[in-house]
N, C-alpha and C positions, 0 to 999 in steps of 0.2 A: 688301540688296546691290543694286548698280546693274547693270541688265541691258544686254546688248550690242545696239546698233543699228548694224550695220555698213553702211558706204557705200563701202568700198574696191573698186576694180576693177583687176585686173591685165590689161592689154590687150597681146596678143602677136600681131604680124603683121609679116612681112618686107617688105611693101609700104609704103615710107616715106610716100608721099602719103596713102594710105588711112588708115594708122595715125595720122598727125598730124591729119587731118580728124576722125576719130572721137574721138580724144583731146580735141580742142577742144570737140566737141559734148557729150561726156560731162561734161566739166568745167563747161560752161555749165549743165548740169542738176544741179550740186552733187554729182556723184560724185567720190570721191577717187581719181584715176586715176594708176596707175603704168604707163608704156608701155615695151615691150621690142621690139627688132627680131628677137629669136630666142628659142627655148625655152631655150637654154643660159643666156642672160643672166637670164631670168625665174627659173630654178631656183635661182640663187644668192641670190635675194631672197625667195622664197616658202617659208615654213616652216610647221610645225604651228600651228594656231590663227590662220592668216592671217585678218584681220577683214574678209573680203569674198569676192568670187567671181573666177573667171578667165574671160576671154573670149579665145579663141585661134582663129587661122586653122587650117584643117585641113591645107592644102598648104603646107609650108615646107621649105626645105633643112635638112639635118642632122636634128635631132629634129623630126618632124612632129607634128601635133595629136594623133593617136592614141597615139603613143609618149609624148608629154607627159602625156596623160591617165593613162597607166599609172604614170609617175613621180610625178605629183601624188597619185594614190591611195595610193602607198606612203608618201608623206609625211604625208597626212591624208585618210583615206577619206571624211570628211564635207565636203570642199571642193567646192562646185558648179563645174562646168566647162561653159561654153557655147561650142559650136563655131560658127564662121563658115565657110561653104563656098559654092562655086559650084554651079550647077544640075547640072553633070555629076558632082558628087561626093556627091549626096544619098544614094545607096545606102551609101557609106562612112560618112556622118554618122549614118544610121540604125543601122548596125552599131556605131558608137561609143556610141549610146544604150544598146544592149544591154550594153556593157562598163562603163556607169556614168556616161556624160556626162549632164549635167542637161538640156540642150536643144541644138538647132541652129537657126541662122538662115541662110537661103539668100540669097546676093547676087543681085541688088541688093535691099535691104530698106528699108522705111520705118523711121526711127529709133524710132518708137513701138512697132514689133514687138520690137525689141531691148530697149527700156526695160521693156516688160511682162515679158519673160523675166527681165531683171536684177532687177527689184523682187521677183518671186516667189522667185528664187534667194537674194537678200539676206535676205529674211524667213526662209527656211529656214535660212540660215547663222546668223542671229541666234539661232534656237531651238537649234541644235546647240551654239553657243558658250555659251548660257545654261545648258543642261543640263550641259555639262562643268564650268562654274563652280560650279553647285550640287553636283555630285558631288564636286568638289575641296573644297568647303566642309565636307563631312561627313568627320570623321576615320575612318580605317579601324577595323574592330571591335576590333582588338587595341591601338589606339593608346594608350588610357588604362588598359590592364589593369594595368600596374605601379604605377599611382597609385590602385588600389583599396585600401580599408582605412579603418579608423576610429581608427587610432592617432593621437595628438596631432600627431606630426611630419608624417604624410602629410596630415592635414587642413589643417595650416598651409601646407604646400607647395601644395596645391590652391588654397587661398585666395589665396596670393601670385600664382600663375599667372593666376587670374581678374583680379586687381587690375592686373597689369602687361601683360596680353596686348596691349593697344592703346597702351601707353605709348611704344613706339618705341625705348626704350633698348636698348643692347647688354647681353647677359647672359652671365656666366661660370657654367657648371654644373659642380660638382665632386662626385665620389662614386666609390666603389670600382667595380671591374669588375662588370658585371652588374646594377647597381642600377636601370638604366633612365634613363640620362642623355639618350639620344636620345628616349625617350618623353616626357620633360619638355620637350625642345626642340620636338617635334611638337605637344605640347599647347599650348605658347605660340603656335606658328604657327596652329594650327587654331582657337584661341579668339579670334583677332583679325581685323582687317580684311584682313590679308595672306593669309588662308587661300585666297582665290581665285587666288592667284599661286603661282609655284613654291616648293617647299621643297627645297633642294639640300643634300644631306648629303655631306660630304667627309671620308673617313677619312684624316687627315693621316699616319698611320703606314703607309698602304698605297700612297701615291703613288709611281709608278715613278721610281727614281733617274735623274737626267739629263733627265727629262721633266716635272719638277715645275712649272717655270715655265710651259710651254705648256699643261699640264693645268689649272692654276689660272687663268692669265691670258689664254690664247689667243694666236693669232698671225694676221698678215695674209699673203696670198699673197706669196711671194718673200722672206719674212722671213729664211729660211735655206735652204740647199740641200735640196730635197725638199718644201718648203712650197708645194704647188701650189694649195691653196685655203684660204680663210679658216677658222679654227677658233675657235669661241666657247668661251672657258674656263669652268670651273665657277663662278667668281665672277660673271662676267657673266650666266650662265644664271639666277642668282638675282635678277636685276633685278626690282624691284617686289615681291619676295617675301622669303624668309628664307634666309640662308646659314648652315649649321650646320657648324662646324669641329670634328670629333670627334678626340679625342686630340691636341689642338693642341700639347701638350708635346713631341710627336715631330716637329714641323715643323722642317726645317733652317733655319739662321739666315738664309741668303740669301733664302729664301722669306718669312721673317718680316719682312725689311726691306721687300719689295715689298708685303706684306700691310698693313704699317703705313700706307702711303699710302692704301690702300683704306679703312681704318678712319678715318683722319684726314680725308681729302678727299672720300670717297665718289665716287671716280673710278678709272678703270682705263685703263692704256695697254698694250695687247697688244704683243707683239714685232712690230716693223715698222710699227706705227701712227704716223701723223704727229702726232697730238695725243691727249690723254686723252679718254675718254668718261665722262660723268657716270653715276652709278649711284644708284638708290633701293633700298636694301635694309636689312634688319635682320640683325645678326650675332650669332649665338649660338655660343659656344665651350664645349667640354667638356674636362675633364682628369681622369684617374684618380689624379693626384698633386696635391699642394699646389703650385700654381704659384708662390706666394710663396716657398716653399723653393727651387724651381727657379731663381727670379730670384736669390736669395741665393747659390746655388751657381754662378751664371753660366751655367746651362744654358738659360735663356730670357731674351729681351730684356725689360728692365724697362719701356721706353717702350711696347712693345706690350701688356704685361701691364696697365699702369695705364690704357690706353685701352680695353681689353676689359673690365676689372673695374669697370664702372659699377655693376653689381649682381651679387652672387654668390648663387647658389642651391646649397645642399648637399643632395644626395639621400641620405636615411638608409639605412644598410645594413639588411638584413632582420633581423639579430640584435637590432637596436634597436627593431624594431616586430613582435615575435613574435605579438602578437594579430592581425596581418593575415595570418599564414602560412596558416591554414586556409582563409580566404576566397580567397586567391590560388590555393592548390592546387586548390580546388574548381572555380574558373574554368578553370584550365589543364587539369584532368582532363576537364571537360565539353567543352572545345574539342578536345582530342586525340581524344576518343571520337566527337564529331560529324564530325571530319575523316575518320575511318576507318569511319564508320557502325557504331559499336559502342555497346553499353550501358556506361555508366561503371561500373567494378567497385565493389563495396562496400568501405568502409573496413575495414582489418584492424588488429588491435592493433599489429602491427609498424609499419605505415605511420603510424598515429597517433603512436606513440612517436617515430618519426623526425621528424615534423613538429614535435613539441613540443621535442625535445632537440637536434636538429642545429643547428649555428651558421650554416650556409649561407654559406660563404665566397665562393661564386659568386653569391650573392644571388638575385635574381628569375630570372635565366637558369638557374641551377642548379636552382631549384625547378621551373621549366617542364620541364627535361629529366627530372627525377625523375617528374613527373606523366606524361610520355610513357611512361616505362618501366613505371609502375604500370598505365597504360591497356593496355599490350601484355602485361601479366602477366610482365614480365621482372625486376621488382624482387625481389631474392633469388636471381636466376639470373645476371644480368650481372656481369661482373668489376668494373664501376665503381659498384656499389651503395653507398649511403650506410651507413657503419658507425656504430653507436651503442653506447657503453659503458653497460651496465646500471647501473653505479654501486653505491653502498652501499644497505643496506636502507632507510635514511632517505630517500635519493634516490628509490628506487622507490616508497615509500609516498607521498612528496610528489607524484610524477608520477601515481600512481593516484588520489589525491584530486583533483588538477586535472582528470583525465579525467572523473571522476564529475560534478564541478561543471560542466564544459564541456558534457557530454552533457545535463545537466539544463537548462542555459541554452538549448541548442539545442532540446530537446524542448518547453520551456515558452515559447520565443520571448522570452527575457529577462524574463519576469514574475517579479520577485523574491518576491512574496507566494506564488505557486504553488511556487516552488523551496524556500522555507523550509518549507512543509508537506510537500513530497515528501521532502526530506532530513532533516526533523525537527530543525532547528537554529535557534537564535535569529537574527533578522535582523542584529543587530550582528555576531555571529560570522561570518555569511555574508559581510557586507561586508568584514570583516577578511581573509577568505580570498580574496575578489575582488582586493583590493589586493596580497596576497602572491603570487598567481599571475598578476597582470597581466591579469585578465579584466574586461571592461566589458559589463554587460548590454545597453547600447544597441546594441552591435555585433551582437546576435542578434535584434533586433526587426525 
């Protein structure tokens, strides 16, 4: 990844002559200067991850240097602030250092004194931004959990994610509730070059009615009564990163129309803006229903569907990859126990039977909740426990045989030769039973 070498300086001083002279000198030394006559004006332009440092006068009308320092620390506590002060205010400047200012320079000063402080501050800022980028590049521990498994469908899905992570194409992700559609979206983001930039997830079904347009697309000051300041919408927040539109089937048609322009033109025009602003983003959308059916029913715009549907990924439900259930449950149980500083409980026959026989209509999310209850010793007590029909004698015998073979696979770590000796059955018979019960020795090695 490319590391940050910041050169930006936000210069804030209410003395026009001094500000203009210092601006010119800084620019001559190849600093990228943004000059402001007040702290209020600067605060509208300085956000988190500002690629540089702030140089501010201590004494200013309105918000002074110390108050500005406090505001900037609330925005980004890793942003270096250098104070400029007169000799009579050195005591206040020293006090500002104890509050977190990076340095102070007393007037009058030689430019080299300020430049030395700026260069040290910019170097520190670069390290802070690099560390943040590296941290963002690492997926959170649970990000790929729902993609664990050795079933053919999940192996294929992981392979496609690796293949298209940097392809740049928009992707439509379909699957039932709880299968991990957002996990797939985050895996696509975290596996590619955009991982150092924002991943913005939008739950289209939870957008507040009447505010959808401003939430998604933002607005400029004065765009409507009460719009006192600029609002950057969720779409624009994903600039250079990934926009994930979850449950896009629930997006109102008016918002679909505006989103179509974003998808087609890669630009956005917030309410009250004079002209569109270009965007660099990748769009991932998910749906728990078949969007093609929704288009046929007139419930979703066909033009938006065809532009989003460059590539479709279907996340398989848990019932179609039963061989992954035990592995996922083990991880969820371990995570739940670690969170509560508990020892993971031993597997009981009832829990094992549920893992094998339940259809998991809530998919990975339901399995995670089940693991939480088992960890707390609530399974069998809580009202929402998973019920399993014991079935016929043949069904029970079949389950018992599968349990014995699975236990042997686990004990012998998938060594087929050792299992045939332990169970005293021919190798061909054992492989027949593997196929019948959906067991793969490789998953236990």
